[in-house]
C-alpha positions as CSV (number, residue, x, y, z in Angstrom):
1,M,50.3,194.5,-37.4
2,S,47.4,192.5,-36.7
3,Y,45.6,190.6,-33.7
4,D,45.7,186.9,-34.3
5,L,43.7,183.9,-33.0
6,M,43.8,180.1,-33.9
7,V,41.1,177.6,-33.3
8,F,42.2,174.0,-33.7
9,D,41.1,170.4,-34.0
10,P,41.9,169.1,-30.4
11,S,42.5,165.6,-31.3
12,S,45.5,166.7,-33.8
13,A,47.2,168.8,-31.4
14,P,49.5,167.8,-28.8
15,K,48.7,168.9,-25.3
16,G,52.1,169.9,-23.7
17,R,53.1,173.6,-24.3
18,E,56.3,172.9,-26.0
19,S,55.1,170.2,-28.1
20,F,51.8,172.2,-29.1
21,L,54.0,175.2,-29.9
22,A,56.2,173.2,-32.2
23,W,53.2,172.0,-33.7
24,Y,51.7,175.4,-34.3
25,D,54.8,176.4,-35.9
26,Q,54.7,173.4,-38.2
27,Q,51.0,174.2,-39.2
28,T,51.9,177.8,-39.9
29,E,54.5,177.1,-42.5
30,W,51.4,176.5,-44.8
31,G,52.9,173.7,-46.5
32,E,49.8,171.4,-46.9
33,G,49.6,171.9,-50.7
34,H,46.1,173.4,-50.9
35,G,44.7,176.9,-50.8
36,Y,44.0,178.3,-47.4
37,G,40.8,180.1,-48.1
38,D,38.2,177.5,-48.2
39,P,36.9,175.7,-45.2
40,A,36.2,172.5,-47.1
41,V,39.5,171.3,-46.3
42,T,39.2,171.2,-42.8
43,T,37.3,169.2,-40.0
44,P,33.6,169.3,-39.6
45,A,34.1,171.1,-36.2
46,L,36.3,173.5,-37.7
47,Q,33.9,174.1,-40.5
48,A,31.1,174.8,-38.2
49,W,33.1,177.2,-36.2
50,Y,34.0,179.1,-39.4
51,Q,30.4,179.2,-40.8
52,E,29.2,180.8,-37.6
53,M,32.4,182.9,-37.1
54,I,32.0,184.6,-40.4
55,Q,28.7,185.8,-39.5
56,F,30.3,188.3,-37.0
57,F,33.8,188.5,-38.8
58,P,33.2,188.0,-42.4
59,A,35.8,186.4,-44.7
60,M,38.4,188.4,-46.6
61,N,39.1,185.7,-48.9
62,G,37.9,182.2,-50.3
63,P,34.3,181.2,-51.3
64,F,32.7,183.2,-48.5
65,A,34.7,186.4,-49.2
66,V,32.9,189.6,-48.7
67,D,33.7,192.8,-50.8
68,S,33.9,195.3,-47.8
69,D,36.7,197.4,-46.1
70,A,34.8,197.2,-42.6
71,P,37.1,196.5,-39.7
72,E,35.4,193.1,-39.0
73,V,36.5,191.6,-42.3
74,T,39.1,188.9,-41.3
75,D,41.5,186.9,-43.1
76,H,40.8,183.4,-42.0
77,C,43.5,181.0,-43.2
78,V,42.2,177.3,-43.1
79,G,44.5,174.4,-42.7
80,R,43.5,170.7,-42.3
81,S,43.5,171.1,-38.6
82,I,43.5,174.9,-37.9
83,I,41.8,178.0,-38.7
84,Y,44.3,181.1,-38.3
85,S,42.3,184.5,-38.2
86,T,44.0,187.8,-38.5
87,F,41.9,190.6,-37.1
88,A,42.2,194.4,-37.2
89,W,43.3,195.6,-33.7
90,S,40.3,197.9,-33.6
91,V,37.9,194.8,-33.0
92,A,40.6,192.6,-30.9
93,E,38.5,192.7,-28.0
94,Q,35.3,191.4,-29.7
95,A,37.2,189.1,-31.7
96,Y,38.7,187.4,-28.7
97,A,35.5,187.0,-27.1
98,K,33.6,185.5,-30.0
99,T,36.6,183.2,-31.3
100,R,36.7,181.9,-27.7
101,E,32.9,181.5,-27.4
102,L,32.3,179.7,-30.6
103,A,35.6,177.6,-30.0
104,A,33.9,176.2,-26.8
105,K,30.5,175.9,-28.5
106,H,31.9,173.8,-31.3
107,R,34.3,172.1,-29.0
108,V,37.5,172.9,-31.0
109,G,40.7,174.3,-29.5
110,F,41.6,177.9,-28.9
111,F,44.9,179.7,-29.0
112,D,45.6,183.1,-28.3
113,V,48.5,183.7,-30.7
114,S,48.9,187.5,-30.2
115,S,49.2,187.2,-26.4
116,G,52.7,187.1,-24.8
117,D,51.8,184.0,-22.7
118,G,49.7,182.4,-25.6
119,E,46.6,180.9,-23.8
120,I,46.1,177.5,-25.1
121,I,42.6,176.0,-24.4
122,F,41.4,172.4,-25.2
123,P,37.8,171.7,-24.9
124,S,36.9,169.9,-21.8
125,A,35.9,166.3,-22.0
């Protein structure tokens, strides 16, 4: 089992909770017809988030993959409008804090996938 968080392009995601969750389900079918390890497929803001995030939680796959079994190494799945990150439970608290901090900094949305109530945060205007 893993601890999962997602950042997203706020202009692509619907704002209502039910619509958002339906959109999320569609995004995580992984049917975009490209590999999901390369941040080149996503938006500039999500690319910036990714580049900073991998300094703290290195990529498990893709062009920026590291060869390590450290608990911080993370599976970042990159779609056109989302980045879905799968963390080890041992780093869940740090992952939550850093993911949310960098989402605010780069003005992308944040979704706490692993939480029962699934916190969804859009950047403020």
